[in-house]
N, C-alpha and C positions, 0 to 999 in steps of 0.2 A: 507486265503490270505498268512499267514506266511508259511503254509505247502507248498503251491505252490512255494513260493520264495525259500524255502529250496530244493525242488525237482529240480528246475532249476539250483541252485548253485551246487548241488550234481552231476548233469549230466555233468558239465564242467570239464576240466582237473584239477586235484588237488582240485576238489570241496569238497571232504570229509575233506581234511586238512583245507580248508577255514572255513567250518562249525565248525570244532573242535576249531579253533582259535577264532571264534565268541563266541562260548559257554564258552571258558576259559576267554575271556575278560569280559563277562557278570558277571562271578563269582568273578573275581579278580580285575577288573578295572572299568573304567567309561563306562557305557552303553549310548552312545550318542543318541540312539533312544529315551531315556527318556528326552533328552534336546530339542527335536523338539517342537517348539512353544514358548519356554522360552525366546529366544532372541527377537522375535517379541513382546512378552508381555512386556518385559523390556523396549524396545525402545518405545513401544506404550504409556507407562506411561509419557514419556517426550516429545514425538512428536505425539500428538493426531491428528487424522484427523478432529475431530469436538470437540469444547469446549462448555461446559454448564456453563454459567457465571451468577452471581447474582450481582445486583447493591448493593454495600455496603455503598457507601457514594457519595454525590453530592456536588460539590463546584461551586457555581454560580459566574460568572464574569460579573456582571451587567445583562442586558437582552440580550446581544449580544453573549454570549458564556457560556459554563459550562464544568467543568471537571467531568467525571463519573468514579468512582472507581469500578472495577469489580473483584470479588473474585470467585474462582472455586466452583461450586455446590458440587463437590466431587473430591477427589484426589489432585494432585498438578498441578501447571501451567507449561507449557513448557517454557524452557529458550528462550531468544531472544537476538538479537544484537540491540544495541541502533540505532534507525533509522528505524526499521522495523514496520510493521503495522498489525492490526487485520482487518479481513473482518467480520463486524458485521451484522447479519441478523435481520430484523424487519418485523413485519406484521402490516400494517397501512391501515385501511379502507378496509380490505380484500385483500390488495396487499402485497404479500411477496416479499421483495427486500433486498438488502444489500448495504453497503457502507464500503470502506476501511478507517480506521482511524489510523493514526500513534500513536504509544504508546508514551505517554509523560513522563511516570514514568521511573525510572532508572532500568536497567536490574539487578542491585544488589538487588532490592526489589523483593523478591520471593513470597510474600504473596498476591500480587494483581497486576493488570494492571490498568493504568489510561489512558483514552483517553480524548482529549479536542476537543469539537465541537463548531464551530463558525456558527452563523446564516447566511444563504445565501438568495439571493433574491427569488429564486424559490425552497426554501429548503423543499421539501416534507419530507425528513428524518430528516434534521437538526432541523426543527421546532418541530417535534415530540420528538426528544431526549432532546431538551432544555425546551419545555413547558409541556410535559406530563409524562416523565419518572420519577419514584419515587424509593426510596430505597426499595429493596425487589423484584423488577421486574427482570425477567429472560430473558436471551438472549442466542442464539447459535452463534458461530463464527468459522471461519477458521483462521488458522495462528498459530503463527506469521509467516509473510512472507515478501519478499522484499530483494533487493540487495543494498538498499541505506544505507550503513553503512561503517564505517572505516575499511580499509584493510591494516594491517601493512606492507604487502609485497609490495604493489603498491603505497600507499598514503603517502604523506609527513606528517611529524609531525606538520608542520605548516598548520593549517586548517582555511580556511575562509568560514564561514557559512553565506549564504545570504537567508533570509527568507522574505516572503511576507504574511501578514495577519496571518491566521491560519497555514501557513506553518512553523510557529515557533515550532510546536509540536515535530517533530522528533529531533530537535536541543536541546529541553529541556531534552530529554532522553540522548542524547549524552553528554551534558554539565554536567548533574547530575552524569553520570557515570565517566566522566573524573575527576571531582573535588572531588567526594566522594571517589574515588579510588586513588587519587593523581597520575594520569597517566602523563607520560612525553610527553605532547602535548601542543603546543601553539595555542590558539584559538582566532579568531576575529569574532564576531557575528555581522553582519549588518542586521538590522531588519527594513523593510519598511512597514509603515502603513499609512492609510488615515489621522487619527488624534489621539490625545492622548487617547480618549475613546476606541479606537479599539486595543490598545496595550495590549497584554496578557503577564502575568508573569513579568511585568515591575519591581516591587519591588525586586523580586528574582534575576533578571538579574543584576540590579544595585548593589545589595548586593554582588553578585559573583564578579563583576568587582572591587569592593573595597577590597575584601578579597584576591583575587588571582592575582599575578603579570603576570601570563601567560594567562589572559583572558581580552579581550577588547570588550566592548559593544558599538555599534554605532546605535542610533535610527535615522531613516530618515522618516519625515512626508511629505506627498504630499499635504495635505490640512490642515496646522497647524492652531491652534487657535491663537487669538491675544495674544502677549506676549511670545510666544514660542521662545526660543533662540537656539535651537539645529539645526541639519542638516535638510534641507528641499529639496523638489524636488523629483526626481526619482533616482533609483540606476542605473545610466548610467556610461559611461566611465569616465567622469570627477569625479563623486562621488567616484567610486572605486579607481581611481588614488590618490585622495586626502586622502583616508582613509587607504589603504593597502600599506605597505612599501615593502614587499617582494613578489610582484605579481608572478614573475617567479619561486619562490621557494615554492609556496603554492598549496595545493589541495583545489579546490573550490567545495562547496556543495550548491545546490540551491533547494529550495522547496517553492512552492507558486502557484498561479493561472497560467494557461498556458501563458497568455499574458505577465505577469511579467517574467515568466520562460524563454520564448523565447527572451525577451528584454535583460535580463541579460546575457544570453549565447552569444548573438551577441556582446554585449559590451566586454565580456571577449575575444572573438575571435579577435576583433579589437585591443585588447591590447596584442595580440600575445600569449595568454595562450593556451597551447596545449590541444586538445580535451581530451586526456587521463587524464588530470588534472582537468576535469570538471565532477562532478557527479550531476545528477539531479533527483529529485523525482517529478512525475507528479501528480496533483490533478484532474484527470479525464479530460474530454473535456471541453472547454469553454461553459459557459451558453448560450451565444449568438452565436451559431454555424453558423448562417446565415451571420455573419460578418467575418468569417474566409476566408482567400484568397482561391479562387477557387470555392466558393459556387455559385451555379447557380443564376444569377441575376434576373431571372423571378420567383424565389421562395422566400416566406417570412418566411418560417419555420412553418406556420400554416396550410399548405395543408394536406389533409387526403388521404392516399393511402392504398390499400388493401395488406396485407401480407398473402400469402398462405404458410402454414406450412406442409411440408412433403406431398404435393399434396392433402391434405384433409382439414384441419381446416383453416378457414379464419378469420383474425382479422384486425382491423384498426390501423394505426399508423400515427403519424404526421411527416412531413418532418423534423421539428426541434427537434425531439425526437429520441434518438438512438433506434435501433431495439431491443436491450436488454431491455430498459425501456418499450417499447411497449409490448414485450413478457411477462414481469413480470406483467404489468397492466392487461393483459388478463389471468393471472393465470398460465402461463407456467413456470414450474420450470427449472431454468437454473443453470448450473455449472459455478460459477463466483468467482473471488477473487479481482483482482486489479482495475477493471473497468477503466483502463488507456491504454489498448491496448498492454500490455506487457506480461501478464501471459499466454494468449491464452486459458484459460479454457472456455471462452464463445464463442469459435469458432463455426461458422456455415458455411454451403455451400450455396452460392448464385447460383441459377440455372436459374432464369429469372429476368429481370428488371435491374434497375440501382440504385446504392447507392452512396452517398457522403462519402468518407473515411476521417475522421478527422486526423489531424497531430498526430504523435506519435505512430501509429500502427506498431508493429514489426511483419512483416510477413516473413515466411520462403519461400524459392523458391518453395517448393512443394505446399504450400498454394496458392500462386499466380497462379501456373500452373493449379490447379484443382478447383479454384474458392472459396477457403475458406477465410473467413474474420472474424474479431473480432466484434461481435455484439455490444459491448460497444462503438465502434468508427464508426459504420456504420449507416447512416441516409438515409431513403428511399426517392428517388426523382422521382420515378415512382412506379406503382404497382410492387411488387416483389414476387418471390417464393423462399423459402429457405428450406434446409434440416437441421434438428437438429442433 
C-alpha cells in the first residue's frame, strides 16, 4: 500500500521532491503517521462511549430512596458538568432497559459517581435499584450527558433552583460544586415535597444554608404533617413571589415530575420571566399518560395493540406504555439515553398506524416530514408498523 502511494506521488509534478521531503522529515522530525489513533485513544480515556461501573457503597434514605456510589471497573471516570446524568442499563426478569439518573455527587469528586433513586408507583427499575442492588454489583452506563447545567456565558450568577421530589439530585451536584469550590454565585433552592418523610438531603441542605451567606434553602410541603411551621402548598406564582427577591435578574432551573415542571414554568411566564432565563430538566413522561391533555378519551391506557417491526416481527404493546418500553420488554435492543424525548437516540420511523406523542418531544423538521418519532414519547393508539 505504501509503495502504491509513493508511485502515485512520484508521478505528480515535483513528486520526487515531495518524497524526499517526507523521507527527510521521518529522519529528523516528527512522523505524524505514527500519531494516528493516539488522539482518539487519549480522548477515549476521558469520554468513553460505554462505562463499566461497580457499586462501591449504598446509602439508604429510609425505604423511599437510596444513593448508590459507582466506581469504575477499570480506568478513570469521565469528567462531567454539575447537573448532567448517567443512563444506567439494567437487566430485570430478562428485560434489558435503562434509566437516566442525575449525578448527585460533585464534579470535583473524581473517584466515583453517586446517583440517588426515589421509589415511584410503577417503579420497575427504581424498585430493583432500591430493594435488590448490593455492593459489588456491576452495571454498564452511557454518559455523562445532558445540557442541564450552568453556563457562565448566558446564565445569571443569581440562580434559583426549583426542585420537586427526586428532582433535587442535579441540584445537589450543583450546590456541592459551588460551595466546595467557593464559586461566585448566589443560590436560592426551593424544594417542593409531599411531606417531611420524602425530603432528601434535608440535613445537608440546612447545614449549607447556615454556613454560606450566598445560599438560601426554602422547603415547601404540599401535605405537611401536624405541627409543621414552614412554607406549605404548591410552588405557584404567589409562592415564588414571596420567596424570590430578584425574579427578573435570576436564572431559573427546574427539575421534577412533568406536572410540577409544567406548573412552575407557567407560573414563571406569568411573572414575566423570559424563556431564555428558564432552564428545565425533564424526568421522562408522566406515569399517568392517559391524563395528559389530548389523550384519546375512549382509551384507558390498558388497551393492547400489535406493533410490527421492520415489516416482520410482531409484538404486543399497551396504549399506556411507550413504544420504547414495549420494545425493551420484547427483548429488542434500543439505542437510548435521555428517555425524555430530547436526545433522539431512540428515534424510529412510523410507517402505519397512529400514536399519541407526549409533551416534550423535540423533533426536527426532517423527522416530521419523513415520519420519525422518539419511541420514548410515543404511545400506540392503534396497531402500528415501525422501522428501527
